[in-house]
N, C-alpha and C positions, 0 to 999 in steps of 0.2 A: 409549410416551412419545417425544416428539420434542425435538431439541435444536438451537438456532440456531447455525450455523457459517458460516464464510467460508474461502475457499481462494485462494491464489495459486500460480502456477507462474512462476517467474522464469527467463528465459533471457538469454544475453548475445550481443549483436551482434558479428559479426566475430571470434568467439572462436578460430577456427582460423587466422586470419591472423597472420603474423609469428611471433615466438617468445614469445608472451605466455601460452601454455597453462598452464605451471606457476604463473606469477604470479597468473593469474586463478583457478586452482584454489585456491591458498592464500588468496586474497582471499575467495572464496565460503565457504571453511571458516571464516574469521574472521567473516563476516556471519552464518553459522549460529550461531556462539557468541554474537554480539551479539543476534540475535533471541531466542535462548534466554534471555538475561538480561533483555531487554526484556519478555518475555511471562510471566515467572515469576508475576506477580500476576493474570493473567487466567484462571487455571485451567489444566487440562491442555491441551496443544497438541502438534502434531506438526510437526517441521521437519527436513528432510533435504536434504543436498547429494548430488545424483545425476547420473549420466550426464555427468560432466565439467563442463558448464557450466550446470547446472540446479539450482535450489532449489525444493522444494515445501513449502508450509506449509498447515496446517489448524488453525484455532483457534476457540474459542467466540466468538460475536458476529458479527452481519452486517457490521459496519464494520471489524472487527479486521484483516483481510487488507489492505484498502485503506490503513488508517493505516500499517501496516508498509511496504507497498510504496511509499507516497509518501515517507516518511522515508528509505528506502533510495535512492530515485531522486534525492533532494536531496543526499545525502552521498556518492554514488557517486564513486569516485576515478579512474575511467578513461574520460574523455569520448570517446575513440576506440573504445571498446567498451561502449556504453551498455546498460543492462539493458532488458528489456521484460517486462510482467506480464500473463498471462492470469488473470482473476479470476472468481469466482463466489461467491454466497452463497445460503443457503437452510436446509434442515432435514435433519437426520440422525435416523434411528431408533436409532442406536447412539451411546453415549458415545464420545468420542475415545480414552479410556483403553483401549477394547476393540479398536481397529483397528490394523492394521499398515499404515502409510501406503505402503509399497512394494507391497502386495498388494491394498489396499482397492479394491473396485469399487463406485463410487457415481456417480449422475448428476452430482453437483456436481464431482467430479474430472474426469469426462468433459467437462463444460462448460468448466472452467478450461483443460483441455488443448486443447479446440477453439478457445477464444479465443486461446491461445498460438500455435496453428498458423495461425490467420488473420493474426496479427501477422507471422509469419515471411514471409507472402506480400506484405506491404506494402513498397513501395520506399522510401517516406518513412514509416518505422515509428513509430507512436504508442508512448507509454510504457505505456499501460494500455488494456485492453479487457475489458469485462464480457460474459459470456455467462450468462444465467440459465437455469435448468433448463427444458427443453422436453419432458421425457419422463415426468413424473408429475404427477398432479393431487392436490391435497389440499384437501378442502372446508373445513378449519379455518383455512387461511391464504389469506385472500381476495385478497391482492395478487397471488397466482399467476395469477389470471384476466387480469391486466393486465401480466404479466411482459414481454411483447414491447415494450409501450409504455415500461415502466420501463427496459428495456435500452437502447432508443433514446435516451431522455432522458439517462440517465446517461452513455452514450458520447458524446453530443453535448456535454455539459458538459465532459467530459474532453478533447474535441478543441479546444474554445475555450481551455481551460486550457493545453494543449500549445502552441498558437499563441503565446500570451503568454509562455510559458516559453522558446520558441525565439527570441523576439525580445529576450531579455535579453542585455546585455553581460556579460562575465566578472565585473565588479565588481557589477553589478546582481544577478546570480545569487548571488554570495557574500553580498550584503546580505540578500537574500530568505531564503537558507538559514539564516544566523545568526539572523535575526529569528524564523524558525520555531522555532528551538531556544531562544533567549533571551527572546523575546516583548517586548523592550524596545529601542527605537531607541538610547537612550543607552548601553545595554550593548553594542550592536553597534558604536557609534561608538568606545567605549573599547577594544574588542577590536581594531578595525582601525586605531586611531590616527588617526581622522578626526573632524571636528567633527560635531555633531548635525545642523546644517542640510545638510551634505554627504550624510550618510546618508539623511536625509529626502528629498533630491532623487533619489538612486539608487533609493530605495524606491518613490517615486511614478512616476518615469520607467520603471522596470522592471516596472510593473504588479504589484508584489508584493501589494498589498492585494487585487486582483482574483483573482490566483492562489490566494492562501490562502483567499479567500472561497469559491471553488469547492470547495476541500478541506473546509472546515468545513460547507458546505451539504450535500455528499454524505454526510459522517459523520452530520449531524443527521437526514438523510432515512433513511439505513439504520437508524440507532438507533430512529427513530420507527416504521418498519415492523416492527422486532423487538419493540418494546414493545407494539404493537397485536396482534401475533401471539402473544405470551407474556405476557398480562395479569398472570397470577398468579406470574410468575417472581420470586423473592426479590431478585435482582440486577438493577438497572435498567441498561439498556444504556448510557445516558449516563454513569453512574458507571464502568462498565467501560472505555469509550472515554477518559474523562478520566484514569483510573488508568494506562492503557496509555501515553498521551502523556506523562504525568508521568514514568513510568519511563524512557521513551526519552530524554527531555530531560535527566533527571538523569545518565544514563549517558553521553550525548554531551558534556555539559559537562565531565565528568571525562576522557573518553577521546578526544575529537575536538578540542575547543576547549581548548587549553592555553596 
C-alpha cells in the first residue's frame, strides 16, 4: 500500500553571519512548535529542527508541505535572514508513523534535499523549489511519467510569484500577509487602523491577488493529482488542505495578530 506525502526542508540564508545564531535557533524551535500545532488535524506527521538552521517536515498530502512553507515564508520575522524551501511530493510505501525522519532513506527526502542544495547555489535565491522524484517508476500513478514537465511548470509559477512578492513594499507585504490570514480586507483595515479603500489600494498595487492566486492554483493542482492517484482514499485532499489552512489561520489570529 502507498501513501501520499509531501516534504520540505527549510534552510535559513545568512544564518552564520553576525550574532544571530542563538536567536535564529530559538525561532526555528518556535516554528517547529507552531507547525506541530497547525498539523495536528492532518494525521501523523514528522517535523524536526536539525543541523542548527534546518527544519525538515514530512506529512500526508501532496500539498501539505507547500501550504506550510508558504505560510511560514509570509510570517517570517527576520527579513535579513530569509528562509528557503526544497520541496517534493509523491508516494511512500511506509506510513509516516513507522519512520524515523532522522534516518529515513527515501527518494522524496533525497529530492527535497537536492532542491534545497540547488537553492543554496542561487545568488538571487528563490523561496521555493520543487524537485520531483526521478528515481522510481510507479505504473499506478500516471502523473509520474510527466513529472519533469510538472516540475518545470510548478517552479515557473513559483518564479513568477516570487517576482511579484519581491516587488511589494513593506506595507503591501503586510497587507498581503494579513489578508492571507484574515481573508477579509475590512478586517485587515481594522487591524492596521486604515480605511478600506487604502487597504484595497495596497492590495491591488502589491499584486496580492495574483500572488495568492498562484498559491491556491498550486494547492488545487497538487490536490487534484493526489485525488486522481488515490481515488478510493476516504479523506479527500481538498478537505485536508482546507482543514490545514483553517488550523493555521486560527492559530495565527491568536498568536500573531494581537
